[in-house]
Every structure is written in C-alpha cells, then in structure tokens.
C-alpha positions, -999 to +999 in steps of 0.1 A: -434+561+549-430+523+547-433+501+578-400+484+587-396+454+603-369+453+631-353+418+632-330+413+661-298+391+658-294+366+689-285+382+722-251+366+730-238+390+758-221+362+779-201+349+749-194+384+737-181+394+770-159+366+771-146+370+736-139+407+742-117+397+773-099+369+754-091+393+723-091+427+740-119+441+718-152+461+727-179+439+738-202+453+711-177+446+685-173+410+699-211+407+699-213+417+661-184+395+653-200+364+669-233+371+652-217+373+618-202+338+624-165+351+629-152+327+657-120+329+678-096+317+652-111+339+624-114+372+643-076+382+640-076+378+602-110+396+600-099+426+619-066+429+602-066+409+569-035+400+553-022+383+521-028+351+539-065+356+533-059+350+496-060+314+482-035+299+459-042+312+424-034+278+411-067+265+423-083+285+397-093+263+368-073+270+336-051+298+351-019+277+346-030+271+308-038+310+307-005+319+323+014+299+300-001+313+270+003+350+282+039+341+292+044+330+255+032+361+243+056+382+264+085+362+255+079+362+219+068+397+219+034+389+202+009+416+199-019+412+223-053+430+224-069+434+259-108+434+254-125+451+285-159+463+298-174+496+300-178+496+339-155+506+366-145+471+374-139+464+338-119+495+334-097+485+363-092+451+351-082+465+317-060+488+334-043+460+352-036+439+324-023+471+303+000+480+332+014+444+333+018+440+297+036+478+298+060+465+326+067+433+304+074+455+272+048+436+252+030+454+226-006+455+230-039+475+223-069+481+244-103+477+231-136+486+250-170+482+236-194+514+235-224+506+255-246+505+223-226+474+211-236+456+243-218+439+271-190+413+262-175+400+229-195+406+197-186+389+163-183+426+147-157+437+173-137+403+171-134+411+131-125+447+137-098+439+162-083+412+139-086+433+108-070+466+124-047+453+150-035+417+138-030+405+172-017+370+180-037+369+212-069+383+227-073+385+266-107+392+278-112+411+312-144+411+332-161+395+302-160+366+279-173+335+296-205+333+275-189+342+242-182+307+226-193+315+192-173+349+191-143+331+204-147+303+179-145+329+152-111+344+165-096+310+166-108+304+130-088+336+121-056+321+139-059+342+169-057+327+204-079+336+231-077+339+271-108+345+289-108+362+324-142+367+341-163+364+372-198+363+358-221+332+362-211+306+338-233+291+310-233+252+305-213+254+275-179+269+283-152+282+257-128+257+246-098+281+253-082+288+289-112+304+305-106+316+344-136+322+361-142+312+399-179+304+392-170+277+369-186+244+381-153+226+378-134+253+396-120+246+430-113+279+442-127+285+476-138+319+474-161+328+444-168+365+450-138+378+431-144+407+409-131+411+373-103+432+381-091+404+409-093+376+384-071+396+360-048+406+388-043+368+397-035+360+362-010+388+360+008+375+391+009+339+380+023+349+347+049+370+364+058+340+384+062+317+354+085+344+340+106+348+370+098+384+374+092+404+405+064+430+403+077+453+428+060+486+431+036+477+403+020+453+425+008+482+448-008+500+418-024+467+407-038+462+443-053+499+442-073+489+410-084+456+426-099+476+454-114+499+433-131+472+412-141+451+442-160+478+458-174+494+425-188+462+415-205+458+448-184+426+456-190+411+492-164+428+515-155+392+532-127+368+528-100+381+507-118+408+493-113+424+528-076+421+522-077+436+488-101+466+500-082+472+532-047+470+516-059+489+486-075+519+505-041+523+525-021+521+492-043+546+475-038+571+502-001+575+489-008+562+453+018+569+426-008+568+399-011+601+385-047+596+373-061+583+404-044+613+423-061+637+400-095+618+404-093+620+443-085+657+439-114+664+415-139+642+437-127+662+468-118+631+487-089+632+513-063+607+506-053+602+540-089+595+552-104+572+524-129+546+533-149+522+511-178+546+509-156+571+492-148+546+465-186+534+463-199+570+458-170+591+448-145+572+427-166+546+412-192+567+399-170+588+380-151+559+365-186+543+354-200+578+342-178+577+309-189+541+300-226+551+309-227+583+287-198+583+263-171+557+260-151+540+288-119+547+269-117+579+290-118+559+324-092+535+311-068+561+299-071+580+332-060+548+349-030+541+326-019+576+321+016+591+330+009+624+318-002+649+346-020+674+325-038+648+307-049+631+340-063+662+352-082+669+318-095+633+321-106+636+355-125+668+350-141+653+320-153+622+341-166+646+368-186+665+342-199+633+328-209+621+364-229+656+368-247+648+335-255+613+344-269+623+378-293+647+360-302+620+335-307+594+362-330+614+381-353+624+352-355+588+341-362+575+378-390+604+379-406+588+347-403+552+359-419+561+393-448+573+373-452+539+356-450+521+391-482+543+401-502+525+376-493+489+391-510+472+418-479+462+440-500+438+460-499+416+428-467+428+412-436+413+430-413+415+399-415+450+385-408+457+347-407+494+337-397+506+301-395+538+283-388+551+249-356+574+247-343+562+281-305+562+283-292+528+285-264+541+305-284+549+337-309+519+336-291+500+362-290+528+385-327+536+379-336+500+386-315+499+418-333+530+431-367+515+425-356+483+438-345+499+471-377+518+474-401+490+464-381+464+481-387+442+452-367+431+420-369+457+391-361+455+355-357+489+338-356+490+301-351+516+272-372+511+238-354+514+206-373+506+175-385+470+180-360+460+208-360+465+246-326+465+264-316+473+299-307+462+336-322+448+365-313+449+401-325+428+431-332+424+468-311+399+487-341+376+489-344+369+453-316+354+430-320+376+399-301+355+376-322+326+384-354+346+378-342+357+345-332+322+337-368+312+341-376+336+314-346+327+291-366+319+259-378+355+257-344+370+256-319+379+228-291+378+255-289+381+294-264+376+320-251+388+353-255+380+390-279+371+418-283+408+425-277+424+390-281+416+355-283+429+319-307+417+291-321+422+258-351+412+239-378+419+211-402+446+223-431+425+214-420+401+243-423+426+271-459+416+281-448+379+284-416+393+303-438+412+326-459+379+335-432+354+337-407+375+354-434+382+380-442+346+385-404+336+386-400+361+415-433+350+434-417+314+432-387+323+452-402+345+480-433+350+503-450+383+511-430+390+542-400+393+519-414+423+502-412+442+538-381+462+544-361+446+571-336+462+593-314+436+611-305+451+646-270+436+656-269+447+692-290+469+716-271+496+736-282+522+761-279+558+748-250+566+770-228+536+756-231+551+719-202+573+727-168+581+707-152+549+723-179+526+708-176+546+674-138+541+673-141+505+683-168+496+655-143+511+628-122+479+634-150+461+615-145+482+584-141+483+553-180+482+551-200+473+519-218+445+505-214+413+527-202+434+558-227+463+563-220+489+588-238+473+620-272+488+629-275+493+666-309+497+685-301+528+705-326+530+736-333+558+762-333+588+739-353+618+739-358+643+709-341+674+717-344+689+683-355+677+647-354+699+619-351+695+580-320+704+561-322+737+539-335+719+507-361+700+530-349+666+519-328+651+550-335+655+588-310+668+613-316+654+650-303+662+684-311+635+710-307+641+746-304+613+773-300+609+811-268+596+828-258+594+863-234+625+856-263+646+840-277+650+807-260+638+777-264+647+739-262+628+706-264+641+670-283+623+643-290+624+607-319+608+590-315+607+551-345+617+531-369+621+560-370+660+564-409+657+560-410+643+594-395+673+613-430+685+623-439+653+637-410+647+661-418+669+691-391+680+718-390+658+746-407+627+732-389+595+742-374+574+712-357+543+701-337+544+670-323+518+648-290+534+636-254+530+625-229+549+647-202+569+630-180+598+638-185+634+630-155+653+621-169+688+617-143+716+622-118+691+633-137+678+663-146+640+667-180+633+681-202+602+678-232+609+653-262+585+646-271+577+610-306+567+616-324+539+595-355+540+616-372+555+648-399+545+670-416+569+694-423+551+727-458+567+732-472+564+695-453+535+681-437+537+647-435+572+632 
C-alpha cells in the first residue's frame, strides 16, 4: 500500500481551551475551528449558518439586466426555453428555473443536450430550439458562458438569451446578460456557487422585481440548490454551508414527490440525511441518466407532480445507476492496465484512452485513478478520429490551468481547477500526453505526489468517545472544502482485525486502558481487507481516522473510520 505522509496541523491547545470556554464548545472542536481559520466572530455563523451567510445577489454582475429581461418574459407571457446540462447540478438548475416559470404561469420548454452532443450550447441545438419551439427568450443554466458564437446565432434569429453559469470564464464574454460569479468584473465576494445556486439567485431577483413572494416554493428551490452544491462537489464553506444545512433539513420533509420517491428507492432515511447521502446516494442517481441515456429523466423526476410517474422515474434512475457502476468498473480496470505500462516516476500527469469507453463514466474513472495515483488524470474515449473525455485533479494541481497550457491541441475544453472536459483530434494524443505532463510538472514538486493525511488534532484513545463524536457533528455538513476532521488517536492496541465477507474491507476492534479499566473502540478501514493477517492481536497502534457514530441496531457508539495506521513496533503497516 502507498506510504502516506502525516501532516500535523499546529497545536493550539491553550487557544482552543480558551475558545471552548468562551463559546461552550468541545475543546477538540475549538482546536479544529482555529486551525481552519474560523475565529470568534465567525464561529457562530459557521456552526449555525443562516441566511445572513448569503451575499446580496445585486453584487452579481448582470443579474439586474437578467432579472429585468426574465421579468419582461413573465409579464408578457413570452415563451422561454430553459437550456440545461446533463449532470446533477445542471438538472437541479433546470428544475429550479422550470418550477419558477411554472409558479409565474409563464410558457416554457426545457432542453438538455444528449451527452454525445457535448457540453453547453451548440449551433445545431440553438437552431433546433428556435425552429421547433419559437421562443422569445433562451435561459441557460449551468452552461453558456463560453458560447459566444452560438448566442450570436440566437440573437440573429431575434431570440434573446440570458446566461447563468458558474464555470471559468473565457477572455471574450457574451454580449447578453451573463451571470457568473467567476467573471473578472463581478464583485460577488463568494465565487464557489454551483449552477443551481446561480439560477436560484436569478429567480429570487426576478421575483423581487415582480413583487412576488415565493412562499413554499422557496423551500423546494433550496432543496435543489443543496443537491446541486453537494453533487457538483462545491466547497461547503461560506454561503454553501447555509444552502446545504438548510436544504438537508428541508429535504427531510420535502413536498417534492420526485425527491421523496428517490430517497425511498435509494433507501435513505429522510430524518437522518447528511451530505454524504447526497454525494453517494442522490447525486449519482441523478447523474446516471445523463451519463448513460438522457438527463431528461432526472429533470422530469425533479419537476413531476404525478406520484406514479415519480416512482417509475426513480426506479429507472436506480437501474441506470447500477448499470453505470458496472460500466465504470470495467472501464477502470482497462484504464489501470494502461497505467501499469507507464513510468509513474516520470509521468506526473496521466492520460489514458480507449476505444469504445462510455463517455458518461469517464469523469468517474478519471477520479478513481486520480485518487489512487495521487496525480491529475485525463480519461478519454476514442471514436473514429476524435478523442473526448474528462479530467480530475488533486488539490495541488489546477487542472483548468494545466489544460489551458495545452489549449492549441483542443477542439473544446472547459471546467474547474479540479474537474474538466475536453475534446481533440485523435492524432493530437501523443502531443497531449507530453504537454499535459509538462504542464502538471510545472505546477508541483515530487512531494506533491505523495498522499498527505492532514491530522487536525491528536487525542488519547479514551477521549475518542461518543461525546466527542457528537460534538464533531456540529462541524457538519462535511464535504469539499470542509472535510470530516482526521484525528490522530493514540494508545490503541489491536483487539481484532478481520476482513469483511468479500475480503475487501477491514473491520477492527481496538482496546485501550483507562483508570476505570479497559475500553473498546470499533474501527473500519475501507479497501484494506488484505491487511487482516498482518495486524496481530495486542499490537500497539496509532491511527489517523475520522470519528463517527455507529447506529447499528439502534445503539449509538463511537466508531473510527481509519485512513491510516501505524504499528508502534514496526512503523507504518
């Protein structure tokens, strides 16, 4: 197994103790808050985020122009086409706009491209929309900021366009109202909004302009913003904490028939939802349709008012997700065979490509390879003379910047520092491998290729109790930008180590000493079942782990989710 470097956050015990007393929080929680840069005045809002976390939407460049044009469409009953994207965030953004227009009794159509059409606006789609639906206005959600040519084509047909997006912006911007927090001339302080959040802000701004109260609709829209935020792996900091925490609470009692059906099919308890349930339960099912078939299914689920149809769609999305998992595993296995042929000492930016690989799983495959290899990965499918796919990156490498260094090779590319999509001629693959590797090497050093575990606080085994586990829950929701804190837990001995039935994972029982007698703590180590025979009873150990709560059979017990383990006598195991 790969060696991990344990990186310890500064020890600030005295400051943490003082902060804990002032704010009545657990000292370990106070220690983590301090190391995450959250000071006294910000602690209350972080632990209990409110609407006050959200900045004034008027700070978003062009939102007033966009709201005025959308309000005009509402007032005059002009036909609108909502142009979406095929991922979960795009579907949520589309559903937000659709629900708002339905609320306003404004005629509209929804269009989402098939994955083979590619991301964003295409000229063919614009012509099809105008020919078939004859709209007065097209509103893009989660896309459009790079589509200057396609937007000009729509304008030439007498159709207005509003862009709402959250992706990185090109040098040349559309001439129409374009709302994107990443615009260089946008003064909005928080840049990490998902596409659904940008669409939501436009709807609220338009409603205010029209003098309409959204009422209960606002709750449904917030649920969709939350799903888009988590599913699109946006940082759960700033106002995203409010959207996520509020949205999770609302989703537990949602009035959305489609979301209720999806929670049931995914076997998620509405009363105990957390961000992980969205990331691994709801999000993948919404994404599955766009990956394998058409994202229209996911969108329809989010807007339907027919209970029977909702369950039909939820079951179909569940089947798509299971199929997606099988395709993803096959493609990942084939990609790893290619990686075995590489010299990872020299290859810091990895490019894998295969004929017939399903385009819809390439981002997932790139992500799995990226996590295992600890370096950026591009995964591409070959179709005739073209290559097309997705990339994922580590926190150390800005993927968008690395691809920008290779820009002349691409037909199209776009995305974020951690995720991107691209297409190019097949003959450019050798040049891409060379230039992408060079671009990655220009950003990092060899040390950045080592997996790093950041230890936020060290505790004795006896302190890793239910009280601490419950206190740590106040730092949730966890996710990108606000990870579940990793603790160094000392003073443990191996009580039992056995692999799960499939041999993949490792179940652990630790024992430790206290003045009152021996204590016991359960542990689970994902994908490390092969180590069961190497961890002998009685061996002294220190673990790097997150501390959660096991609720098996209705009992609440602390449990360690192990990320790494060191045996005191033999070093790293």
